[in-house]
C-alpha positions as CSV (number, residue, x, y, z in Angstrom):
1,M,-50.9,27.2,5.1
2,T,-52.8,25.2,2.5
3,A,-51.6,22.9,-0.3
4,L,-53.3,22.5,-3.6
5,V,-53.0,19.2,-5.5
6,I,-53.7,19.2,-9.2
7,A,-55.5,16.0,-9.9
8,E,-54.6,13.6,-12.7
9,H,-57.9,12.3,-14.0
10,D,-59.9,11.1,-17.0
11,H,-62.9,13.3,-16.1
12,A,-64.7,10.3,-14.6
13,T,-62.1,8.8,-12.2
14,V,-59.0,10.0,-10.4
15,K,-55.7,8.4,-11.5
16,P,-53.4,6.7,-8.9
17,A,-50.7,9.3,-9.2
18,T,-53.0,11.8,-7.5
19,L,-53.1,9.6,-4.4
20,N,-49.3,9.7,-4.0
21,T,-49.3,13.5,-4.6
22,V,-51.9,13.9,-1.8
23,T,-49.6,12.1,0.6
24,A,-46.8,14.5,-0.3
25,A,-49.1,17.5,0.2
26,L,-50.2,16.2,3.6
27,A,-46.5,16.1,4.6
28,C,-46.2,19.8,3.8
29,G,-48.6,20.6,6.8
30,G,-51.9,22.3,6.8
31,D,-55.0,21.5,4.8
32,V,-55.0,19.8,1.4
33,H,-57.3,20.9,-1.4
34,V,-57.6,19.1,-4.8
35,L,-58.3,20.8,-8.1
36,V,-60.1,18.8,-10.7
37,A,-59.9,20.7,-14.0
38,G,-61.9,19.1,-16.7
39,A,-65.1,18.9,-18.7
40,N,-68.1,17.1,-17.3
41,A,-65.8,16.1,-14.5
42,A,-68.3,15.9,-11.6
43,E,-67.6,12.2,-11.2
44,A,-63.9,12.7,-10.9
45,G,-64.6,15.4,-8.3
46,K,-66.7,13.0,-6.3
47,A,-63.9,10.4,-6.4
48,A,-61.4,13.1,-5.3
49,A,-63.6,13.9,-2.3
50,Q,-63.3,10.3,-1.1
51,I,-59.5,10.5,-0.8
52,V,-58.5,10.4,2.9
53,G,-56.8,13.6,4.0
54,V,-58.4,15.9,1.5
55,A,-60.3,18.9,3.0
56,K,-61.8,20.4,-0.1
57,V,-62.2,19.6,-3.8
58,I,-62.6,22.3,-6.4
59,V,-64.1,21.2,-9.7
60,A,-63.5,23.6,-12.6
61,D,-65.7,22.6,-15.6
62,S,-65.1,24.0,-19.0
63,P,-65.0,22.8,-22.6
64,S,-61.5,24.4,-22.8
65,L,-60.3,21.8,-20.2
66,A,-61.6,18.7,-22.0
67,E,-58.3,17.7,-23.5
68,N,-56.0,18.8,-20.6
69,L,-54.2,21.4,-22.8
70,A,-51.3,22.7,-20.7
71,E,-52.0,26.4,-21.4
72,N,-55.6,26.2,-20.3
73,V,-54.9,24.0,-17.2
74,A,-52.2,26.3,-16.1
75,A,-54.5,29.3,-16.5
76,Q,-57.1,27.5,-14.3
77,V,-54.4,26.8,-11.6
78,L,-53.3,30.4,-11.7
79,A,-56.8,31.6,-11.2
80,I,-56.8,30.2,-7.7
81,A,-53.1,30.0,-7.0
82,G,-53.1,33.0,-4.7
83,N,-54.9,31.0,-2.0
84,Y,-52.2,28.4,-1.6
85,S,-48.7,28.1,-0.1
86,H,-47.9,24.9,-2.0
87,I,-49.1,23.7,-5.5
88,L,-48.3,20.1,-6.2
89,F,-48.4,18.2,-9.4
90,P,-47.7,14.5,-10.0
91,S,-44.5,14.1,-12.0
92,T,-46.3,12.6,-14.9
93,A,-46.4,13.8,-18.6
94,N,-49.3,16.1,-17.8
95,G,-47.9,17.4,-14.5
96,K,-44.5,18.1,-16.0
97,N,-46.3,20.0,-18.9
98,V,-48.3,22.3,-16.7
99,A,-46.1,22.9,-13.6
100,P,-43.3,24.9,-15.3
101,R,-45.9,27.2,-16.9
102,V,-47.4,27.9,-13.5
103,A,-44.0,28.4,-11.8
104,A,-43.0,30.8,-14.6
105,K,-46.2,32.9,-14.3
106,L,-45.8,33.1,-10.5
107,D,-42.1,34.0,-11.0
108,V,-40.9,31.2,-8.6
109,A,-38.5,28.4,-9.0
110,Q,-40.1,25.0,-9.6
111,I,-39.0,22.2,-7.3
112,S,-38.9,19.1,-9.4
113,D,-39.4,15.4,-8.7
114,I,-39.4,15.5,-4.9
115,T,-39.2,12.2,-3.0
116,R,-39.4,13.5,0.6
117,V,-40.8,16.4,2.5
118,D,-38.4,17.4,5.3
119,S,-40.4,20.5,6.3
120,P,-42.8,22.9,4.6
121,D,-40.0,24.7,2.8
122,T,-37.4,21.9,2.5
123,F,-37.6,18.9,0.2
124,E,-35.4,16.1,-1.1
125,R,-35.0,15.2,-4.8
126,P,-32.8,12.8,-6.7
127,I,-30.0,14.1,-8.9
128,Y,-27.3,12.4,-11.1
129,A,-29.8,9.7,-12.1
130,G,-30.7,9.0,-8.5
131,N,-27.1,8.5,-7.4
132,A,-27.3,11.4,-5.1
133,I,-30.1,13.2,-3.2
134,A,-30.2,16.9,-3.1
135,T,-31.9,18.8,-0.2
136,V,-33.6,21.9,-1.5
137,Q,-34.9,24.8,0.5
138,S,-37.2,27.3,-1.0
139,T,-38.0,30.8,0.3
140,D,-40.6,31.5,-2.4
141,A,-44.1,32.5,-1.2
142,T,-45.6,29.8,-3.3
143,K,-43.9,26.5,-3.8
144,V,-44.6,24.9,-7.1
145,I,-43.7,21.2,-6.8
146,T,-43.7,18.1,-8.9
147,V,-43.9,14.8,-7.0
148,R,-42.1,11.6,-7.9
149,T,-45.0,9.3,-7.1
150,T,-42.8,6.3,-6.3
151,G,-41.4,8.2,-3.4
152,F,-44.7,8.4,-1.5
153,D,-47.3,5.9,-0.4
154,A,-50.7,6.3,-2.0
155,A,-53.4,7.9,0.2
156,A,-56.5,5.8,0.7
157,S,-58.9,6.4,-2.2
158,T,-62.0,5.9,-0.1
159,G,-63.0,6.9,3.4
160,G,-62.7,10.7,3.0
161,S,-65.5,13.2,3.0
162,A,-64.2,16.4,1.5
163,A,-66.5,19.3,0.6
164,V,-66.9,19.8,-3.2
165,E,-67.0,23.3,-4.6
166,T,-67.3,24.5,-8.2
167,A,-65.1,27.1,-9.8
168,E,-65.7,29.0,-13.1
169,G,-63.7,27.3,-15.8
170,V,-61.3,29.4,-17.8
171,A,-61.8,30.4,-21.4
172,D,-59.7,28.8,-24.1
173,S,-56.3,30.6,-24.3
174,G,-56.2,30.2,-28.0
175,K,-52.5,29.3,-27.8
176,S,-52.9,25.7,-28.7
177,S,-55.6,23.4,-30.1
178,F,-56.3,19.7,-29.8
179,V,-55.8,17.9,-33.1
180,G,-56.0,14.2,-32.2
181,R,-54.9,11.4,-29.9
182,E,-53.5,8.0,-30.7
183,V,-53.9,5.7,-27.8
184,T,-52.1,2.4,-27.5
185,K,-54.7,-0.2,-26.3
186,S,-53.5,-3.1,-24.3
187,D,-55.0,-5.7,-22.0
188,R,-51.9,-5.4,-19.8
189,P,-51.6,-3.2,-16.8
190,E,-50.2,0.3,-17.5
191,L,-46.5,0.4,-16.5
192,T,-46.8,3.1,-13.8
193,A,-49.8,1.3,-12.2
194,A,-48.7,-2.3,-12.6
195,K,-48.0,-4.3,-9.4
196,I,-45.7,-6.7,-11.4
197,I,-43.4,-5.7,-14.3
198,V,-41.4,-7.9,-16.5
199,S,-38.7,-6.1,-18.5
200,G,-36.4,-7.2,-21.3
201,G,-33.1,-5.8,-22.5
202,R,-30.8,-5.7,-25.5
203,A,-29.7,-9.3,-24.8
204,L,-33.0,-10.6,-26.3
205,G,-31.6,-9.8,-29.8
206,S,-34.7,-9.0,-31.8
207,A,-38.3,-7.9,-31.6
208,E,-39.4,-11.4,-32.4
209,K,-37.4,-12.9,-29.6
210,F,-38.6,-10.2,-27.2
211,T,-42.2,-11.2,-27.9
212,E,-41.5,-14.9,-27.9
213,V,-39.6,-14.9,-24.6
214,M,-41.1,-12.1,-22.5
215,T,-44.8,-12.3,-23.4
216,P,-45.5,-15.8,-21.9
217,L,-43.9,-14.7,-18.6
218,A,-45.9,-11.4,-18.5
219,D,-49.1,-13.4,-19.3
220,K,-48.5,-15.9,-16.5
221,L,-48.0,-13.1,-14.0
222,N,-50.5,-10.6,-15.4
223,A,-47.7,-8.2,-15.5
224,G,-46.9,-5.0,-17.3
225,L,-44.2,-5.3,-20.0
226,G,-41.2,-3.0,-19.8
227,A,-37.9,-2.6,-21.7
228,S,-34.5,-1.0,-21.3
229,R,-33.6,2.0,-23.4
230,A,-31.2,-0.1,-25.4
231,A,-34.0,-2.5,-26.3
232,V,-36.3,0.3,-27.3
233,D,-33.6,2.1,-29.3
234,A,-32.9,-1.2,-31.1
235,G,-36.6,-1.5,-32.0
236,Y,-37.3,-4.5,-29.9
237,A,-40.1,-2.8,-27.9
238,P,-42.2,0.4,-28.3
239,N,-41.2,3.7,-26.7
240,D,-44.0,3.6,-24.1
241,W,-42.5,0.4,-22.6
242,Q,-39.2,2.2,-21.7
243,V,-38.3,2.1,-18.0
244,G,-35.6,4.5,-16.9
245,Q,-34.6,8.1,-16.3
246,T,-35.8,9.0,-19.8
247,G,-38.7,6.6,-19.7
248,K,-41.1,5.7,-17.0
249,I,-40.2,5.7,-13.3
250,V,-41.8,2.6,-11.7
251,A,-41.9,1.0,-8.3
252,P,-44.0,-2.2,-8.6
253,Q,-44.2,-4.9,-5.9
254,L,-42.1,-7.2,-8.2
255,Y,-39.8,-6.2,-11.0
256,I,-38.2,-8.9,-13.1
257,A,-35.3,-7.8,-15.3
258,C,-34.3,-10.2,-18.1
259,G,-31.1,-9.6,-20.0
260,I,-30.7,-6.1,-18.7
261,S,-27.2,-5.1,-17.6
262,G,-28.3,-2.3,-15.3
263,A,-27.1,1.0,-16.7
264,I,-27.5,3.9,-14.4
265,Q,-30.2,5.3,-16.6
266,H,-32.3,2.1,-16.2
267,L,-31.6,1.7,-12.5
268,A,-32.9,5.2,-11.9
269,G,-36.3,4.2,-13.2
270,M,-36.8,0.9,-11.2
271,K,-34.6,0.7,-8.1
272,D,-37.4,1.7,-5.8
273,S,-39.3,-1.6,-6.7
274,K,-40.2,-3.6,-3.6
275,V,-38.6,-6.8,-4.9
276,I,-36.2,-7.0,-7.8
277,V,-35.3,-10.2,-9.6
278,A,-32.5,-10.1,-12.2
279,I,-31.7,-12.8,-14.8
280,N,-28.4,-12.2,-16.6
281,K,-25.6,-14.5,-17.8
282,D,-23.0,-11.8,-16.8
283,E,-22.4,-12.2,-13.1
284,E,-20.7,-8.8,-13.0
285,A,-23.7,-7.0,-14.4
286,P,-24.6,-3.9,-12.4
287,I,-28.3,-5.0,-12.1
288,F,-27.2,-7.5,-9.5
289,S,-26.2,-4.7,-7.2
290,V,-29.8,-3.7,-6.7
291,A,-31.4,-7.1,-7.1
292,D,-33.0,-8.9,-4.2
293,Y,-32.7,-12.2,-6.1
294,G,-30.2,-12.8,-8.9
295,L,-30.0,-15.7,-11.3
296,V,-26.8,-16.0,-13.4
297,A,-28.1,-17.8,-16.4
298,D,-29.0,-17.6,-20.1
299,L,-32.4,-15.9,-20.2
300,F,-33.4,-18.0,-23.3
301,T,-33.2,-21.0,-21.1
302,A,-34.2,-19.6,-17.7
303,V,-37.2,-17.6,-18.7
304,P,-39.1,-20.5,-20.5
305,E,-38.3,-22.7,-17.5
306,L,-39.7,-20.1,-15.2
307,V,-42.8,-19.9,-17.2
308,K,-43.2,-23.7,-17.1
309,A,-42.7,-23.7,-13.3
310,L,-45.4,-21.0,-12.9
């Protein structure tokens, strides 16, 4: 029984989500192999070989894999899928784009967003926005799984010594083409990798106030900036800052929620944070039910005072 992890990478380095997925794969039992599908991705392959617990790394190099087009990556996975009992993807935008294609081609049911491995064929996953946990058992010969990375500790990124093999890269499927990419550049940590996240809600009232109040606190803590869906929908913050069930699932060391009431949708995206601090003038706000520290106060007074104290 061998598990295959599909690495999330930028062709030179392996992204942190891969490390959590390796931990999930190890819990399935048996050896763990990692597929690095990219273009000129030898460096990413070397990085993957250093991950503790990985027995083998397969590097598939092809120009068709340069932009991580889902059709081509899925074809690359399918080319070697017959050797594996479990195929695991991190539950990221890329992973969730490729995994269903692989599951459909293999004619198996995808097991989505697992947070725990009970046995090689039994997994736990959140349902109803995380308010209930479903235990799912699969009898499929190949389990195609996406892993909620906040549910698993990251494997050590150095100390391993896996063998590195090369595989022939697939030809371009011709079903899609890469047109362009608009990347948001920021000096702040990316939300899913940030150790500290400061999030604002609709109570901030405007985009100007959001920037005026939240930015100094994030700067002091070198934190990622997040927002509730209500704040994003109101135009106070960009879409890629949204934390929640329909945004990004995060689990930082410290999460500070300012003016966020705590709708179920938002709690689903951040309640696994190690320490949660909530600032809200409504003492009945649901956010306080998950907070380790709660401050009933006007955020327009409390946050600037907190910044001064820091």
